[in-house]
MOPAC internal coordinates of N, CA, C and O (Angstrom, degrees):
PM7 1SCF
backbone

  N    0.0000 0     0.00 0     0.00 0    0    0    0
  C    1.4601 1     0.00 0     0.00 0    1    0    0
  C    1.5225 1   111.01 1     0.00 0    2    1    0
  O    1.2310 1   121.31 1   142.07 1    3    2    1
  N    1.3388 1   115.11 1   -37.93 1    3    2    1
  C    1.4556 1   120.15 1   179.51 1    5    3    2
  C    1.5249 1   111.36 1   -63.24 1    6    5    3
  O    1.2310 1   120.47 1   139.44 1    7    6    5
  N    1.3227 1   116.71 1   -40.56 1    7    6    5
  C    1.4767 1   122.43 1   178.64 1    9    7    6
  C    1.5389 1   109.00 1   -61.79 1   10    9    7
  O    1.2310 1   120.45 1   139.37 1   11   10    9
  N    1.3194 1   116.75 1   -40.63 1   11   10    9
  C    1.4606 1   121.59 1  -179.69 1   13   11   10
  C    1.5324 1   109.52 1   -62.46 1   14   13   11
  O    1.2310 1   120.28 1   134.27 1   15   14   13
  N    1.3208 1   117.07 1   -45.73 1   15   14   13
  C    1.4538 1   122.01 1   179.19 1   17   15   14
  C    1.5362 1   110.06 1   -60.64 1   18   17   15
  O    1.2310 1   120.80 1   135.25 1   19   18   17
  N    1.3162 1   116.07 1   -44.75 1   19   18   17
  C    1.4607 1   120.94 1   179.88 1   21   19   18
  C    1.5300 1   109.81 1   -62.18 1   22   21   19
  O    1.2310 1   120.40 1   137.28 1   23   22   21
  N    1.3270 1   116.84 1   -42.72 1   23   22   21
  C    1.4501 1   121.63 1   178.96 1   25   23   22
  C    1.5108 1   111.81 1   -61.86 1   26   25   23
  O    1.2310 1   120.81 1   136.36 1   27   26   25
  N    1.3370 1   116.05 1   -43.64 1   27   26   25
  C    1.4611 1   119.72 1   178.84 1   29   27   26
  C    1.5182 1   111.79 1   -64.90 1   30   29   27
  O    1.2310 1   120.29 1   142.47 1   31   30   29
  N    1.3224 1   117.05 1   -37.53 1   31   30   29
  C    1.4589 1   120.70 1   177.57 1   33   31   30
  C    1.5075 1   110.64 1   -63.33 1   34   33   31
  O    1.2310 1   120.81 1   139.21 1   35   34   33
  N    1.3284 1   116.07 1   -40.79 1   35   34   33
  C    1.4666 1   119.34 1   178.86 1   37   35   34
  C    1.5366 1   112.01 1   -67.47 1   38   37   35
  O    1.2310 1   120.47 1   141.65 1   39   38   37
  N    1.3101 1   116.71 1   -38.35 1   39   38   37
  C    1.4576 1   120.05 1   176.80 1   41   39   38
  C    1.5313 1   110.02 1   -64.86 1   42   41   39
  O    1.2310 1   120.35 1   140.10 1   43   42   41
  N    1.3045 1   116.93 1   -39.90 1   43   42   41
  C    1.4715 1   120.62 1   176.77 1   45   43   42
  C    1.5113 1   111.16 1   -61.11 1   46   45   43
  O    1.2310 1   120.95 1   141.17 1   47   46   45
  N    1.3454 1   115.80 1   -38.83 1   47   46   45
  C    1.4582 1   120.68 1   178.33 1   49   47   46
  C    1.5360 1   110.47 1   -64.38 1   50   49   47
  O    1.2310 1   119.89 1   137.52 1   51   50   49
  N    1.3135 1   117.81 1   -42.48 1   51   50   49
  C    1.4646 1   121.27 1   177.11 1   53   51   50
  C    1.5404 1   110.17 1   -61.60 1   54   53   51
  O    1.2310 1   120.82 1   136.61 1   55   54   53
  N    1.3103 1   116.03 1   -43.39 1   55   54   53
  C    1.4688 1   119.66 1   177.99 1   57   55   54
  C    1.5239 1   112.15 1   -61.26 1   58   57   55
  O    1.2310 1   121.03 1   139.92 1   59   58   57
  N    1.3291 1   115.63 1   -40.08 1   59   58   57
  C    1.4638 1   121.46 1   179.32 1   61   59   58
  C    1.5418 1   109.36 1   -63.55 1   62   61   59
  O    1.2310 1   120.79 1   138.21 1   63   62   61
  N    1.3364 1   116.09 1   -41.79 1   63   62   61
  C    1.4574 1   119.84 1   179.28 1   65   63   62
  C    1.5356 1   111.92 1   -64.50 1   66   65   63
  O    1.2310 1   120.65 1   140.39 1   67   66   65
  N    1.3201 1   116.36 1   -39.61 1   67   66   65
  C    1.4725 1   120.37 1   177.68 1   69   67   66
  C    1.5362 1   110.64 1   -64.86 1   70   69   67
  O    1.2310 1   120.77 1   138.69 1   71   70   69
  N    1.3338 1   116.14 1   -41.31 1   71   70   69
  C    1.4661 1   119.53 1   177.44 1   73   71   70
  C    1.5407 1   111.00 1   -63.20 1   74   73   71
  O    1.2310 1   120.50 1   140.22 1   75   74   73
  N    1.3234 1   116.65 1   -39.78 1   75   74   73
  C    1.4516 1   120.06 1   178.41 1   77   75   74
  C    1.5227 1   110.78 1   -65.49 1   78   77   75
  O    1.2310 1   120.32 1   143.63 1   79   78   77
  N    1.3073 1   116.99 1   -36.37 1   79   78   77
  C    1.4835 1   120.60 1   176.48 1   81   79   78
  C    1.5160 1   110.22 1   -63.64 1   82   81   79
  O    1.2310 1   120.28 1   136.25 1   83   82   81
  N    1.3271 1   117.08 1   -43.75 1   83   82   81
  C    1.4536 1   121.18 1   178.46 1   85   83   82
  C    1.5430 1   110.25 1   -62.53 1   86   85   83
  O    1.2310 1   120.51 1   139.43 1   87   86   85
  N    1.3199 1   116.63 1   -40.57 1   87   86   85
  C    1.4635 1   120.28 1   177.62 1   89   87   86
  C    1.5146 1   111.45 1   -63.17 1   90   89   87
  O    1.2310 1   120.41 1   142.64 1   91   90   89
  N    1.3487 1   116.83 1   -37.36 1   91   90   89
  C    1.4543 1   119.59 1   179.78 1   93   91   90
  C    1.5140 1   110.36 1   -64.92 1   94   93   91
  O    1.2310 1   119.87 1   141.94 1   95   94   93
  N    1.3195 1   117.85 1   -38.06 1   95   94   93
  C    1.4723 1   120.70 1   177.11 1   97   95   94
  C    1.5208 1   110.83 1   -62.33 1   98   97   95
  O    1.2310 1   120.82 1   138.83 1   99   98   97
  N    1.3377 1   116.04 1   -41.17 1   99   98   97
  C    1.4624 1   120.28 1   178.06 1  101   99   98
  C    1.5135 1   111.48 1   -64.75 1  102  101   99
  O    1.2310 1   120.35 1   141.78 1  103  102  101
  N    1.3437 1   116.94 1   -38.22 1  103  102  101
  C    1.4526 1   120.90 1   178.03 1  105  103  102
  C    1.5373 1   110.85 1   -63.62 1  106  105  103
  O    1.2310 1   120.62 1   138.57 1  107  106  105
  N    1.3467 1   116.41 1   -41.43 1  107  106  105
  C    1.4614 1   120.03 1   176.47 1  109  107  106
  C    1.5140 1   109.90 1   -60.19 1  110  109  107
  O    1.2310 1   120.12 1   136.76 1  111  110  109
  N    1.3168 1   117.37 1   -43.24 1  111  110  109
  C    1.4436 1   121.42 1  -178.05 1  113  111  110
  C    1.5340 1   111.44 1   -63.05 1  114  113  111
  O    1.2310 1   120.73 1   149.17 1  115  114  113
  N    1.3230 1   116.21 1   -30.83 1  115  114  113
  C    1.4546 1   120.52 1  -179.89 1  117  115  114
  C    1.5312 1   112.63 1   -88.87 1  118  117  115
  O    1.2310 1   120.85 1  -177.45 1  119  118  117
  N    1.3346 1   115.98 1     2.55 1  119  118  117
  C    1.4668 1   120.26 1   178.13 1  121  119  118
  C    1.5086 1   115.05 1    82.84 1  122  121  119
  O    1.2310 1   120.18 1  -166.51 1  123  122  121
  N    1.3199 1   117.27 1    13.49 1  123  122  121
  C    1.4679 1   120.64 1   179.90 1  125  123  122
  C    1.5210 1   109.20 1   -98.52 1  126  125  123
  O    1.2310 1   121.90 1  -111.40 1  127  126  125
  N    1.3406 1   113.96 1    68.60 1  127  126  125
  C    1.4528 1   121.06 1  -172.03 1  129  127  126
  C    1.5329 1   112.81 1   -62.86 1  130  129  127
  O    1.2310 1   120.28 1   136.83 1  131  130  129
  N    1.3371 1   117.08 1   -43.17 1  131  130  129
  C    1.4706 1   119.29 1  -176.88 1  133  131  130
  C    1.5256 1   111.25 1   -61.84 1  134  133  131
  O    1.2310 1   120.61 1   136.46 1  135  134  133
  N    1.3342 1   116.44 1   -43.54 1  135  134  133
  C    1.4588 1   119.91 1   178.13 1  137  135  134
  C    1.5271 1   111.25 1   -65.05 1  138  137  135
  O    1.2310 1   121.31 1   140.22 1  139  138  137
  N    1.3355 1   115.09 1   -39.78 1  139  138  137
  C    1.4611 1   119.25 1  -179.49 1  141  139  138
  C    1.5330 1   111.33 1   -64.61 1  142  141  139
  O    1.2310 1   120.78 1   137.03 1  143  142  141
  N    1.3188 1   116.12 1   -42.97 1  143  142  141
  C    1.4754 1   118.56 1   179.96 1  145  143  142
  C    1.5158 1   110.75 1   -66.55 1  146  145  143
  O    1.2310 1   120.22 1   141.32 1  147  146  145
  N    1.3536 1   117.18 1   -38.68 1  147  146  145
  C    1.4618 1   119.49 1   177.25 1  149  147  146
  C    1.5354 1   110.13 1   -61.38 1  150  149  147
  O    1.2310 1   120.62 1   138.28 1  151  150  149
  N    1.3198 1   116.41 1   -41.72 1  151  150  149
  C    1.4690 1   119.94 1   179.28 1  153  151  150
  C    1.5159 1   110.39 1   -66.68 1  154  153  151
  O    1.2310 1   119.73 1   141.10 1  155  154  153
  N    1.3247 1   118.13 1   -38.90 1  155  154  153
  C    1.4521 1   121.31 1   177.40 1  157  155  154
  C    1.5238 1   111.35 1   -62.17 1  158  157  155
  O    1.2310 1   121.16 1   136.21 1  159  158  157
  N    1.3243 1   115.38 1   -43.79 1  159  158  157
  C    1.4688 1   119.58 1   178.12 1  161  159  158
  C    1.5192 1   110.42 1   -61.50 1  162  161  159
  O    1.2310 1   120.04 1   140.83 1  163  162  161
  N    1.3105 1   117.54 1   -39.17 1  163  162  161
  C    1.4553 1   121.81 1   177.09 1  165  163  162
  C    1.5320 1   111.05 1   -63.45 1  166  165  163
  O    1.2310 1   120.47 1   137.52 1  167  166  165
  N    1.3257 1   116.71 1   -42.48 1  167  166  165
  C    1.4584 1   121.33 1   178.90 1  169  167  166
  C    1.5257 1   109.69 1   -64.08 1  170  169  167
  O    1.2310 1   120.64 1   136.02 1  171  170  169
  N    1.3274 1   116.37 1   -43.98 1  171  170  169
  C    1.4540 1   119.62 1  -178.91 1  173  171  170
  C    1.5086 1   111.36 1   -62.85 1  174  173  171
  O    1.2310 1   119.68 1   139.80 1  175  174  173
  N    1.3238 1   118.22 1   -40.20 1  175  174  173
  C    1.4474 1   122.22 1   177.08 1  177  175  174
  C    1.5291 1   110.24 1   -64.80 1  178  177  175
  O    1.2310 1   120.89 1   138.75 1  179  178  177
  N    1.3351 1   115.91 1   -41.25 1  179  178  177
  C    1.4628 1   119.49 1   178.60 1  181  179  178
  C    1.5027 1   112.86 1   -62.94 1  182  181  179
  O    1.2310 1   120.42 1   140.82 1  183  182  181
  N    1.3411 1   116.80 1   -39.18 1  183  182  181
  C    1.4438 1   120.74 1   177.61 1  185  183  182
  C    1.5178 1   110.76 1   -63.76 1  186  185  183
  O    1.2310 1   121.00 1   136.30 1  187  186  185
  N    1.3174 1   115.70 1   -43.70 1  187  186  185
  C    1.4542 1   120.34 1  -179.77 1  189  187  186
  C    1.5122 1   111.73 1   -65.03 1  190  189  187
  O    1.2310 1   120.10 1   149.08 1  191  190  189
  N    1.3351 1   117.42 1   -30.92 1  191  190  189
  C    1.4701 1   121.72 1  -178.43 1  193  191  190
  C    1.5397 1   112.73 1   -76.55 1  194  193  191
  O    1.2310 1   120.18 1   158.83 1  195  194  193
  N    1.3127 1   117.26 1   -21.17 1  195  194  193
  C    1.4542 1   119.56 1  -178.56 1  197  195  194
  C    1.5228 1   110.84 1   -66.61 1  198  197  195
  O    1.2310 1   120.60 1   -38.33 1  199  198  197
  N    1.2789 1   116.46 1   141.67 1  199  198  197
  C    1.4555 1   122.01 1   174.08 1  201  199  198
  C    1.5129 1   106.52 1   -97.21 1  202  201  199
  O    1.2310 1   120.80 1   -84.86 1  203  202  201
  N    1.3157 1   116.07 1    95.14 1  203  202  201
  C    1.4607 1   121.29 1  -173.32 1  205  203  202
  C    1.5217 1   110.97 1   -59.93 1  206  205  203
  O    1.2310 1   119.40 1   144.17 1  207  206  205
  N    1.2933 1   118.75 1   -35.83 1  207  206  205
  C    1.4495 1   122.11 1  -177.64 1  209  207  206
  C    1.5213 1   114.58 1   -60.12 1  210  209  207
  O    1.2310 1   120.31 1   158.00 1  211  210  209
  N    1.3192 1   117.02 1   -22.00 1  211  210  209
  C    1.4666 1   121.24 1  -178.19 1  213  211  210
  C    1.5247 1   112.42 1   -92.45 1  214  213  211
  O    1.2310 1   120.08 1   171.43 1  215  214  213
  N    1.3155 1   117.46 1    -8.57 1  215  214  213
  C    1.4524 1   120.16 1  -176.74 1  217  215  214
  C    1.5217 1   111.08 1   -78.60 1  218  217  215
  O    1.2310 1   120.38 1   -37.76 1  219  218  217
  N    1.3443 1   116.87 1   142.24 1  219  218  217
  C    1.4602 1   119.11 1   173.83 1  221  219  218
  C    1.5014 1   109.59 1   -67.81 1  222  221  219
  O    1.2310 1   120.63 1   -25.55 1  223  222  221
  N    1.3160 1   116.41 1   154.45 1  223  222  221
  C    1.4643 1   121.51 1   179.46 1  225  223  222
  C    1.5381 1   109.94 1    51.84 1  226  225  223
  O    1.2310 1   121.87 1  -125.16 1  227  226  225
  N    1.2822 1   114.02 1    54.84 1  227  226  225
  C    1.4672 1   122.57 1  -172.55 1  229  227  226
  C    1.5440 1   113.46 1   -48.75 1  230  229  227
  O    1.2310 1   119.64 1   131.54 1  231  230  229
  N    1.3094 1   118.29 1   -48.46 1  231  230  229
  C    1.4702 1   120.54 1  -176.96 1  233  231  230
  C    1.5144 1   111.78 1   -59.57 1  234  233  231
  O    1.2310 1   120.66 1   136.70 1  235  234  233
  N    1.3223 1   116.34 1   -43.30 1  235  234  233
  C    1.4580 1   120.03 1   179.98 1  237  235  234
  C    1.5236 1   111.97 1   -65.37 1  238  237  235
  O    1.2310 1   120.78 1   136.77 1  239  238  237
  N    1.3296 1   116.11 1   -43.23 1  239  238  237
  C    1.4540 1   120.60 1   179.48 1  241  239  238
  C    1.5091 1   111.05 1   -65.64 1  242  241  239
  O    1.2310 1   120.27 1   138.05 1  243  242  241
  N    1.3397 1   117.09 1   -41.95 1  243  242  241
  C    1.4605 1   120.57 1   178.82 1  245  243  242
  C    1.5317 1   110.20 1   -60.36 1  246  245  243
  O    1.2310 1   120.98 1   139.74 1  247  246  245
  N    1.3319 1   115.72 1   -40.26 1  247  246  245
  C    1.4658 1   119.69 1   179.14 1  249  247  246
  C    1.5155 1   111.38 1   -64.17 1  250  249  247
  O    1.2310 1   120.41 1   137.67 1  251  250  249
  N    1.3404 1   116.81 1   -42.33 1  251  250  249
  C    1.4653 1   121.05 1   179.84 1  253  251  250
  C    1.5244 1   110.69 1   -66.54 1  254  253  251
  O    1.2310 1   120.58 1   139.34 1  255  254  253
  N    1.3325 1   116.49 1   -40.66 1  255  254  253
  C    1.4588 1   119.58 1   177.52 1  257  255  254
  C    1.5373 1   110.58 1   -64.02 1  258  257  255
  O    1.2310 1   120.85 1   139.11 1  259  258  257
  N    1.3201 1   115.99 1   -40.89 1  259  258  257
  C    1.4702 1   119.97 1   178.51 1  261  259  258
  C    1.5241 1   110.00 1   -63.16 1  262  261  259
  O    1.2310 1   120.18 1   137.06 1  263  262  261
  N    1.3207 1   117.26 1   -42.94 1  263  262  261
  C    1.4605 1   121.87 1   177.09 1  265  263  262
  C    1.5313 1   110.43 1   -61.10 1  266  265  263
  O    1.2310 1   120.60 1   136.73 1  267  266  265
  N    1.3376 1   116.46 1   -43.27 1  267  266  265
  C    1.4609 1   119.89 1   179.96 1  269  267  266
  C    1.5061 1   110.81 1   -63.10 1  270  269  267
  O    1.2310 1   119.75 1   138.35 1  271  270  269
  N    1.3214 1   118.09 1   -41.65 1  271  270  269
  C    1.4740 1   120.08 1   177.86 1  273  271  270
  C    1.5234 1   109.82 1   -64.96 1  274  273  271
  O    1.2310 1   119.91 1   140.36 1  275  274  273
  N    1.3125 1   117.78 1   -39.64 1  275  274  273
  C    1.4620 1   121.09 1   176.33 1  277  275  274
  C    1.5169 1   111.67 1   -60.65 1  278  277  275
  O    1.2310 1   120.97 1   138.31 1  279  278  277
  N    1.3196 1   115.75 1   -41.69 1  279  278  277
  C    1.4712 1   119.96 1   177.43 1  281  279  278
  C    1.5162 1   111.80 1   -65.23 1  282  281  279
  O    1.2310 1   120.58 1   141.72 1  283  282  281
  N    1.3323 1   116.49 1   -38.28 1  283  282  281
  C    1.4605 1   120.49 1   177.35 1  285  283  282
  C    1.5231 1   110.55 1   -61.27 1  286  285  283
  O    1.2310 1   121.15 1   135.21 1  287  286  285
  N    1.3065 1   115.41 1   -44.79 1  287  286  285
  C    1.4803 1   120.03 1   179.12 1  289  287  286
  C    1.5310 1   109.92 1   -61.67 1  290  289  287
  O    1.2310 1   120.43 1   136.57 1  291  290  289
  N    1.3411 1   116.77 1   -43.43 1  291  290  289
  C    1.4639 1   119.42 1  -179.17 1  293  291  290
  C    1.5059 1   110.26 1   -62.79 1  294  293  291
  O    1.2310 1   120.05 1   134.89 1  295  294  293
  N    1.3247 1   117.52 1   -45.11 1  295  294  293
  C    1.4556 1   121.04 1  -178.47 1  297  295  294
  C    1.5141 1   110.72 1   -61.89 1  298  297  295
  O    1.2310 1   120.77 1   136.96 1  299  298  297
  N    1.3179 1   116.13 1   -43.04 1  299  298  297
  C    1.4546 1   121.33 1   179.22 1  301  299  298
  C    1.5352 1   110.71 1   -63.03 1  302  301  299
  O    1.2310 1   121.20 1   134.18 1  303  302  301
  N    1.3189 1   115.31 1   -45.82 1  303  302  301
  C    1.4660 1   120.82 1  -178.68 1  305  303  302
  C    1.5362 1   112.35 1   -67.84 1  306  305  303
  O    1.2310 1   119.75 1   151.71 1  307  306  305
  N    1.3223 1   118.09 1   -28.29 1  307  306  305
  C    1.4574 1   121.51 1  -175.65 1  309  307  306
  C    1.5166 1   114.11 1  -107.92 1  310  309  307
  O    1.2310 1   120.07 1  -164.29 1  311  310  309
  N    1.3033 1   117.46 1    15.71 1  311  310  309
  C    1.4615 1   121.67 1  -177.61 1  313  311  310
  C    1.5398 1   111.48 1   -58.15 1  314  313  311
  O    1.2310 1   120.46 1   142.10 1  315  314  313
  N    1.3185 1   116.73 1   -37.90 1  315  314  313
  C    1.4573 1   119.97 1   179.81 1  317  315  314
  C    1.5192 1   112.99 1   -64.50 1  318  317  315
  O    1.2310 1   120.40 1   144.74 1  319  318  317
  N    1.3109 1   116.84 1   -35.26 1  319  318  317
  C    1.4702 1   120.91 1   178.79 1  321  319  318
  C    1.5248 1   110.51 1   -65.04 1  322  321  319
  O    1.2310 1   120.56 1   142.23 1  323  322  321
  N    1.3137 1   116.54 1   -37.77 1  323  322  321
  C    1.4636 1   121.28 1  -178.10 1  325  323  322
  C    1.5264 1   110.55 1   -76.80 1  326  325  323
  O    1.2310 1   120.33 1   150.51 1  327  326  325
  N    1.3291 1   116.97 1   -29.49 1  327  326  325
  C    1.4560 1   122.31 1  -177.52 1  329  327  326
  C    1.5247 1   112.43 1   -54.54 1  330  329  327
  O    1.2310 1   120.08 1   133.56 1  331  330  329
  N    1.3115 1   117.44 1   -46.44 1  331  330  329
  C    1.4443 1   121.45 1  -176.52 1  333  331  330
  C    1.5040 1   114.66 1   -78.25 1  334  333  331
  O    1.2310 1   119.96 1   173.24 1  335  334  333
  N    1.3234 1   117.68 1    -6.76 1  335  334  333
  C    1.4684 1   121.88 1  -176.30 1  337  335  334
  C    1.5292 1   109.58 1   -84.54 1  338  337  335
  O    1.2310 1   121.22 1   -48.38 1  339  338  337
  N    1.3356 1   115.28 1   131.62 1  339  338  337
  C    1.4729 1   120.22 1   177.11 1  341  339  338
  C    1.5200 1   108.18 1   -97.99 1  342  341  339
  O    1.2310 1   121.80 1   -39.62 1  343  342  341
  N    1.3498 1   114.17 1   140.38 1  343  342  341
  C    1.4595 1   121.54 1   178.22 1  345  343  342
  C    1.5188 1   108.09 1  -109.85 1  346  345  343
  O    1.2310 1   120.25 1   -50.16 1  347  346  345
  N    1.3144 1   117.12 1   129.84 1  347  346  345
  C    1.4806 1   121.14 1   179.16 1  349  347  346
  C    1.5013 1   110.48 1   -80.00 1  350  349  347
  O    1.2310 1   120.10 1   180.00 1  351  350  349

């Protein structure tokens, strides 16, 4: 039962990181680059802190974490493109 609780806590952490990544994209769209980059750095640190080996459905979680890191890289690389964009 304890392992199940730990697994659920780790899944919740992954979900929180994904939500933070989505929020960072929204911040970029609103022109709040500094806040977005700070949130991205926080997400990246959170991903690095996760112990992937302890997560249930390891392959699926590893794939999602890899996708999240790829998205982080894309957002960082394309921040200038979003900067000039106005949101109504």
